[in-house]
TORBA-329067 format. One line per field, with one value per residue (C-alpha): x, y, z; residue number from 1; residue in one letter. Coordinates in nm, 3 decimals, padded with zeros to 5 digits, always signed. Example, Ala and Ser with C-alpha at 12.3 -4.5 7.8 and 13.67 -1.06 7.14 Angstrom:
2
east = [+01.230/+01.367]
north = [-00.450/-00.106]
up = [+00.780/+00.714]
zaba = [1/2]
miza = [A/S]
This chain:
304
east = [-01.685/-01.974/-02.120/-02.327/-02.592/-02.754/-03.062/-03.232/-03.105/-03.183/-03.184/-03.361/-03.403/-03.776/-03.800/-03.405/-03.281/-02.930/-02.890/-03.090/-03.111/-02.775/-02.696/-02.400/-02.274/-01.985/-01.817/-01.647/-01.285/-01.330/-01.182/-01.420/-01.343/-01.603/-01.485/-01.637/-01.649/-01.765/-02.148/-02.184/-02.297/-01.990/-02.010/-02.402/-02.393/-02.133/-02.350/-02.648/-02.489/-02.359/-02.743/-02.646/-02.877/-03.215/-03.253/-03.556/-03.569/-03.440/-03.292/-02.956/-02.867/-02.580/-02.529/-02.861/-03.040/-03.231/-03.109/-03.280/-03.467/-03.174/-03.005/-02.647/-02.525/-02.668/-02.546/-02.218/-02.043/-01.762/-01.661/-01.364/-01.439/-01.228/-01.212/-01.032/-01.303/-01.094/-01.169/-00.913/-00.907/-00.843/-00.530/-00.502/-00.582/-00.911/-01.014/-00.968/-01.144/-01.459/-01.691/-01.616/-01.673/-02.007/-02.091/-01.997/-01.726/-01.499/-01.144/-00.945/-01.162/-01.096/-00.736/-00.677/-00.865/-00.689/-00.338/-00.451/-00.538/-00.234/-00.013/-00.152/-00.121/+00.195/+00.063/+00.186/+00.443/+00.164/-00.092/-00.078/-00.039/-00.316/-00.432/-00.259/+00.084/+00.023/+00.096/-00.178/-00.089/-00.089/-00.422/-00.584/-00.451/-00.594/-00.940/-00.878/-00.775/-01.108/-01.281/-01.079/-01.144/-01.524/-01.437/-01.731/-01.831/-01.782/-01.518/-01.634/-01.382/-01.501/-01.187/-00.974/-00.643/-00.786/-00.660/-00.292/+00.002/+00.105/+00.405/+00.185/-00.099/+00.147/+00.266/-00.082/-00.204/+00.060/-00.031/-00.395/-00.292/-00.086/-00.368/-00.612/-00.344/-00.343/-00.726/-00.784/-01.154/-01.246/-01.485/-01.366/-01.573/-01.350/-01.444/-01.188/-01.160/-00.814/-00.783/-00.426/-00.555/-00.833/-00.602/-00.336/-00.588/-00.890/-00.999/-01.252/-01.329/-01.717/-01.713/-02.020/-02.164/-02.505/-02.679/-02.559/-02.305/-02.099/-01.886/-01.745/-01.432/-01.071/-00.826/-00.656/-01.020/-01.102/-00.784/-00.744/-01.105/-01.331/-01.703/-01.772/-01.577/-01.663/-01.470/-01.191/-01.136/-01.202/-00.961/-00.588/-00.388/-00.335/-00.653/-00.699/-00.685/-00.995/-00.971/-01.257/-01.241/-01.438/-01.393/-01.213/-01.116/-01.292/-01.190/-00.995/-00.799/-00.981/-00.835/-00.984/-00.935/-00.885/-01.041/-00.731/-00.552/-00.353/-00.491/-00.514/-00.526/-00.670/-00.690/-01.075/-01.262/-01.536/-01.790/-01.812/-02.139/-01.923/-01.742/-01.812/-01.928/-01.810/-01.615/-01.384/-01.031/-00.872/-00.522/-00.347/-00.071/+00.193/+00.131/+00.231/+00.581/+00.750/+00.853/+01.047/+00.827/+00.476/+00.298/-00.025/-00.137/+00.026/+00.056/+00.265/+00.364/+00.287/+00.309/+00.549]
north = [+00.785/+00.831/+01.062/+00.933/+01.106/+00.981/+01.153/+01.050/+00.702/+00.451/+00.093/-00.104/-00.487/-00.495/-00.265/-00.229/+00.092/+00.050/+00.385/+00.694/+01.014/+00.967/+01.264/+01.255/+01.359/+01.179/+01.340/+01.174/+01.087/+01.100/+00.844/+00.850/+00.641/+00.528/+00.508/+00.445/+00.191/-00.148/-00.181/+00.165/+00.045/+00.091/-00.207/-00.214/+00.147/-00.005/-00.309/-00.075/+00.105/-00.199/-00.326/-00.624/-00.485/-00.310/+00.060/+00.098/+00.480/+00.756/+00.735/+00.645/+00.811/+00.737/+00.988/+01.140/+00.810/+00.658/+00.290/+00.193/-00.111/-00.166/-00.496/-00.483/-00.630/-00.337/-00.045/-00.029/-00.127/-00.345/-00.471/-00.605/-00.784/-00.834/-01.226/-01.252/-01.482/-01.612/-01.931/-02.176/-02.404/-02.089/-01.926/-01.544/-01.497/-01.686/-01.537/-01.188/-01.288/-01.468/-01.172/-01.071/-01.438/-01.432/-01.113/-01.254/-01.040/-01.144/-01.311/-01.002/-00.759/-01.009/-01.046/-00.670/-00.602/-00.866/-00.749/-00.391/-00.467/-00.686/-00.416/-00.160/-00.415/-00.565/-00.919/-01.005/-01.250/-01.428/-01.472/-01.850/-01.932/-02.042/-01.841/-02.120/-02.007/-01.637/-01.439/-01.271/-00.933/-01.074/-01.243/-00.920/-00.749/-01.032/-00.952/-00.564/-00.685/-00.873/-00.538/-00.322/-00.534/-00.461/-00.113/-00.010/+00.350/+00.297/+00.070/-00.043/-00.162/-00.360/-00.379/-00.512/-00.516/-00.671/-00.997/-00.889/-00.863/-00.529/-00.496/-00.608/-00.390/-00.095/-00.215/-00.290/+00.051/+00.235/+00.011/+00.127/+00.477/+00.438/+00.271/+00.565/+00.803/+00.603/+00.617/+00.999/+00.974/+00.657/+00.700/+00.476/+00.426/+00.251/+00.106/+00.063/+00.061/+00.164/+00.544/+00.549/+00.393/+00.640/+00.941/+00.796/+00.731/+00.945/+01.266/+01.292/+01.079/+00.997/+00.938/+00.720/+00.706/+00.697/+00.564/+00.854/+01.082/+01.252/+01.447/+01.466/+01.630/+01.603/+01.413/+01.727/+01.917/+01.618/+01.615/+01.999/+02.113/+01.814/+01.898/+01.712/+01.523/+01.175/+01.285/+01.445/+01.140/+00.884/+01.040/+01.048/+00.790/+00.806/+01.007/+01.365/+01.449/+01.638/+01.867/+02.032/+02.417/+02.746/+03.023/+03.305/+03.561/+03.610/+03.789/+03.699/+03.455/+03.253/+03.188/+02.890/+02.817/+02.436/+02.219/+02.051/+02.374/+02.593/+02.759/+02.709/+02.983/+02.896/+03.096/+03.008/+03.350/+03.409/+03.677/+03.866/+03.656/+03.325/+03.423/+03.154/+02.895/+02.545/+02.400/+02.101/+02.173/+01.928/+01.871/+01.649/+01.431/+01.535/+01.908/+01.823/+01.954/+01.931/+02.283/+02.455/+02.740/+02.778/+02.470/+02.479/+02.119/+01.884/+01.504/+01.193/+01.018/+00.659/+00.514/+00.606]
up = [-02.385/-02.159/-01.884/-01.615/-01.387/-01.069/-00.960/-00.628/-00.682/-00.378/-00.297/-00.045/+00.035/+00.135/+00.434/+00.492/+00.325/+00.208/-00.012/-00.043/-00.244/-00.422/-00.655/-00.855/-01.198/-01.373/-01.656/-01.962/-01.884/-01.500/-01.275/-00.985/-00.665/-00.436/-00.047/+00.266/+00.571/+00.533/+00.464/+00.335/-00.011/-00.214/-00.411/-00.417/-00.589/-00.830/-00.911/-00.966/-01.239/-01.392/-01.388/-01.159/-00.880/-00.947/-00.852/-00.635/-00.631/-00.868/-01.215/-01.387/-01.706/-01.930/-02.197/-02.125/-02.173/-01.863/-01.826/-01.529/-01.714/-01.963/-01.893/-01.816/-02.147/-02.325/-02.133/-02.281/-01.957/-01.866/-01.500/-01.347/-01.024/-00.703/-00.816/-01.152/-01.275/-01.553/-01.751/-01.606/-01.928/-02.172/-02.236/-02.204/-02.565/-02.540/-02.211/-02.365/-02.690/-02.521/-02.503/-02.866/-02.991/-02.818/-02.980/-03.327/-03.399/-03.695/-03.639/-03.771/-03.533/-03.213/-03.308/-03.341/-03.035/-02.830/-02.933/-02.887/-02.517/-02.460/-02.577/-02.352/-02.041/-02.145/-02.182/-02.541/-02.403/-02.199/-02.475/-02.494/-02.109/-01.906/-01.589/-01.357/-01.536/-01.403/-01.133/-00.922/-01.081/-01.433/-01.377/-01.273/-01.597/-01.796/-01.623/-01.720/-02.074/-02.107/-02.020/-02.256/-02.559/-02.554/-02.595/-02.322/-02.252/-01.885/-01.704/-01.326/-01.090/-00.779/-00.557/-00.814/-00.599/-00.284/-00.356/-00.427/-00.165/-00.067/-00.303/-00.593/-00.510/-00.554/-00.881/-01.011/-00.886/-01.081/-01.398/-01.339/-01.334/-01.644/-01.824/-01.740/-01.885/-02.202/-02.248/-02.122/-02.272/-02.093/-01.791/-01.522/-01.153/-00.900/-00.576/-00.286/+00.090/+00.058/+00.087/-00.047/-00.365/-00.379/-00.323/-00.584/-00.850/-00.848/-01.049/-00.793/-00.486/-00.344/+00.024/+00.138/+00.483/+00.634/+00.344/+00.123/+00.012/+00.259/+00.035/-00.336/-00.428/-00.541/-00.310/-00.205/-00.144/+00.093/+00.276/+00.309/+00.346/+00.479/+00.517/+00.825/+01.107/+00.939/+00.632/+00.816/+01.037/+00.744/+00.476/+00.612/+00.794/+01.071/+01.130/+01.199/+01.575/+01.681/+01.983/+02.166/+02.216/+02.253/+02.017/+02.225/+01.946/+01.614/+01.304/+00.977/+01.216/+01.496/+01.825/+02.010/+02.378/+02.396/+02.671/+02.739/+02.784/+02.560/+02.247/+01.870/+01.605/+01.269/+00.935/+00.902/+00.947/+01.192/+01.280/+01.617/+01.692/+01.693/+02.006/+02.273/+02.038/+02.107/+01.813/+01.728/+01.603/+01.348/+01.342/+01.096/+01.253/+01.022/+01.129/+01.504/+01.589/+01.913/+02.035/+02.332/+02.329/+02.513/+02.387/+02.186/+02.307/+02.581/+02.579/+02.624/+02.326/+02.393/+02.010/+01.720]
zaba = [1/2/3/4/5/6/7/8/9/10/11/12/13/14/15/16/17/18/19/20/21/22/23/24/25/26/27/28/29/30/31/32/33/34/35/36/37/38/39/40/41/42/43/44/45/46/47/48/49/50/51/52/53/54/55/56/57/58/59/60/61/62/63/64/65/66/67/68/69/70/71/72/73/74/75/76/77/78/79/80/81/82/83/84/85/86/87/88/89/90/91/92/93/94/95/96/97/98/99/100/101/102/103/104/105/106/107/108/109/110/111/112/113/114/115/116/117/118/119/120/121/122/123/124/125/126/127/128/129/130/131/132/133/134/135/136/137/138/139/140/141/142/143/144/145/146/147/148/149/150/151/152/153/154/155/156/157/158/159/160/161/162/163/164/165/166/167/168/169/170/171/172/173/174/175/176/177/178/179/180/181/182/183/184/185/186/187/188/189/190/191/192/193/194/195/196/197/198/199/200/201/202/203/204/205/206/207/208/209/210/211/212/213/214/215/216/217/218/219/220/221/222/223/224/225/226/227/228/229/230/231/232/233/234/235/236/237/238/239/240/241/242/243/244/245/246/247/248/249/250/251/252/253/254/255/256/257/258/259/260/261/262/263/264/265/266/267/268/269/270/271/272/273/274/275/276/277/278/279/280/281/282/283/284/285/286/287/288/289/290/291/292/293/294/295/296/297/298/299/300/301/302/303/304]
miza = [M/A/N/L/K/L/T/G/V/G/K/S/Y/G/P/V/E/V/L/K/D/I/N/L/D/I/E/T/G/E/L/I/V/F/V/G/P/S/G/C/G/K/S/T/L/L/R/M/I/A/G/L/E/K/I/T/A/G/T/L/E/I/D/G/V/V/V/N/D/V/P/P/S/Q/R/G/I/A/M/V/F/Q/S/Y/A/L/Y/P/H/M/T/V/R/D/N/M/A/F/A/L/K/I/A/R/K/T/R/P/E/I/D/A/A/V/M/K/A/A/K/I/L/Q/L/E/D/Y/L/D/R/L/P/K/A/L/S/G/G/Q/R/Q/R/V/A/I/G/R/A/I/V/R/D/P/K/V/Y/L/F/D/E/P/L/S/N/L/D/A/A/L/R/V/A/T/R/I/E/I/A/Q/L/K/E/S/M/P/Q/S/T/M/I/Y/V/T/H/D/Q/V/E/A/M/T/L/A/T/R/I/V/V/L/A/D/K/G/I/A/Q/V/G/S/P/L/E/L/Y/E/T/P/R/N/E/F/V/A/R/F/I/G/S/P/A/M/N/L/L/D/G/V/I/S/E/T/G/A/R/T/T/V/A/L/S/G/G/G/Q/A/V/S/A/I/A/T/A/A/A/D/K/G/R/K/V/R/V/G/V/R/P/E/D/L/R/R/D/D/G/P/P/V/Y/T/G/T/V/D/F/T]
């Protein structure tokens, strides 16, 4: 469908800088997920791509064309919001068809597009219902269907599952993953604060922090080889344990004398010059084991 390129993109509100120097290439067919702490600029970046927020620095290209000054309606983008934003007086069919009617499509074109989207989202039996007669998950599917019928270059999702209960979130998350599989050439950008959602859905995850990008990579890349302490602690629940220590032995495997006593051995190689350097050792909670032998780390369990 489309590839996107952000080069040196920034956003300021007067003297307040929200985002700076965002550089990112998104390939056709990827499902990119933006994650990060509250206030890091995830939704702002998504809205800049949509054209709902003005880019104050850098360029945004879609299929090689700079679209900084192109109106939202002409960017070939469809957005699904956190709130369903359905017209309450219109049926599911009319909600999904509305944008096509505004675009002056013919009745056969509209009917074909609506039925195709309804089939993908399993909404055929609900086309004549009003939104008030639907569950939260069904309403969100209608909102997604309204995006699908437009056949956009890029789909943007702004925390679309936030208003659903836990069980429904899991079910709808699976539906979105299946939707992506059914449209392999569609480019999707998805914003969420839920890292489980991100790890489940993403081709690549973009972790935002400190007004910029902390790391970009596949879910497993970020989990197994985080670039910095922020990513290490942010990705994973419960968070990674970080222990202070000093490198005591170098080589293909590195030994670290821990500040709290004991030592940790890592498969990360170090040079002789690294001996004596202060480091932090990251340990995932699921990798901790109770052992009857000499302990690497001692402590008291106070919560399970």
